[in-house]
C-alpha positions in Angstrom: -83.8 -93.2 29.6 -82.4 -94.1 26.2 -79.1 -92.4 26.9 -78.6 -94.6 30.0 -79.3 -97.7 28.1 -76.8 -96.6 25.5 -74.3 -96.0 28.3 -74.9 -99.4 29.7 -74.2 -100.9 26.2 -71.0 -98.9 26.0 -69.8 -100.1 29.4 -70.7 -103.8 28.7 -69.1 -103.6 25.2 -65.9 -102.1 26.6 -65.7 -104.7 29.4 -66.3 -107.4 26.8 -63.4 -106.0 24.7 -61.1 -105.8 27.6 -61.8 -109.3 28.9 -61.5 -110.7 25.4 -58.1 -109.1 25.0 -56.9 -111.0 28.1 -58.5 -114.2 26.8 -56.9 -113.7 23.3 -53.4 -113.9 24.8 -53.9 -117.7 25.1 -56.5 -118.2 22.4 -56.2 -115.7 19.4 -59.7 -116.4 18.3 -60.9 -114.0 21.0 -59.3 -111.1 19.1 -62.5 -110.9 17.0 -64.7 -110.4 20.0 -62.2 -107.9 21.4 -62.4 -105.8 18.2 -66.2 -106.0 18.2 -66.4 -105.0 21.9 -64.2 -102.0 21.5 -65.9 -100.9 18.3 -69.3 -101.3 19.9 -68.2 -99.3 23.0 -67.4 -96.3 20.8 -70.6 -96.6 18.8 -72.7 -96.7 22.0 -70.7 -93.9 23.5 -71.3 -91.7 20.4 -75.1 -92.5 20.8 -74.9 -91.5 24.4 -73.5 -88.1 23.5 -76.0 -87.7 20.7 -78.8 -88.4 23.2 -77.6 -85.4 25.2 -75.5 -86.8 28.1 -72.6 -84.4 28.7 -69.1 -85.8 27.7 -67.6 -85.5 31.2 -70.4 -87.4 32.8 -70.7 -90.1 30.1 -66.9 -90.6 29.9 -66.6 -90.6 33.7 -69.3 -93.2 34.3 -68.1 -95.3 31.3 -64.5 -95.3 32.6 -65.3 -95.9 36.2 -67.8 -98.7 35.8 -65.6 -100.2 33.0 -62.6 -100.3 35.3 -64.6 -101.7 38.2 -66.4 -104.4 36.2 -63.2 -105.4 34.3 -61.4 -105.8 37.6 -64.2 -107.9 39.2 -64.6 -110.1 36.1 -60.9 -110.5 35.6 -60.6 -111.7 39.2 -63.4 -114.2 38.6 -62.5 -115.4 35.1 -58.7 -115.2 35.2 -57.8 -115.5 38.9 -56.2 -112.0 38.9 -55.8 -110.4 42.3 -58.4 -108.1 43.8 -57.1 -106.9 47.2 -58.9 -104.7 49.7 -56.7 -101.8 48.7 -57.7 -102.3 45.1 -61.4 -102.4 46.1 -61.0 -99.2 48.0 -59.4 -97.6 44.9 -62.4 -98.8 42.8 -64.8 -97.2 45.4 -62.9 -94.0 45.2 -63.1 -93.9 41.4 -66.9 -94.6 41.6 -67.2 -91.9 44.3 -65.4 -89.4 42.1 -67.8 -90.1 39.2 -70.8 -89.6 41.6 -69.3 -86.2 42.5 -69.1 -85.3 38.8 -72.7 -86.3 38.3 -74.0 -84.5 41.4 -72.0 -81.4 40.2 -73.6 -81.6 36.8 -77.1 -81.8 38.4 -76.3 -78.7 40.6 -75.0 -76.8 37.6 -78.3 -77.6 35.7 -80.4 -76.4 38.6 -78.4 -73.2 38.9 -78.6 -72.6 35.1 -82.3 -73.3 35.2 -82.9 -70.9 38.1 -80.9 -68.2 36.2 -82.9 -68.7 33.1 -86.2 -68.3 35.0 -84.8 -65.1 36.6 -83.9 -63.7 33.2 -87.3 -64.4 31.8 -89.0 -62.2 34.4 
């Protein structure tokens, strides 16, 4: 459970950093939050990996949800476009990450079954 909380922190920190980067273009004071957001994202991501989540899964979820949330919030906060085609692309990214997670779970089941067979 802790690894998922760390991953949520990494995602929110990265989204904060990205949105602050956009805000800093008009108001340079936002650069401090941008730096803190990106630094926090990498600290949280290292904690996720230390907690045992595989790199491919952690990075995939972090990247996909980061892209999706940044796109949604930038549309809300900055009036940037979010077209149906862009929405479809975001869904494809999230679907790809789900495939990676499901594949990881299948690999763990296969590895666990092989270990049980070897123990006999």
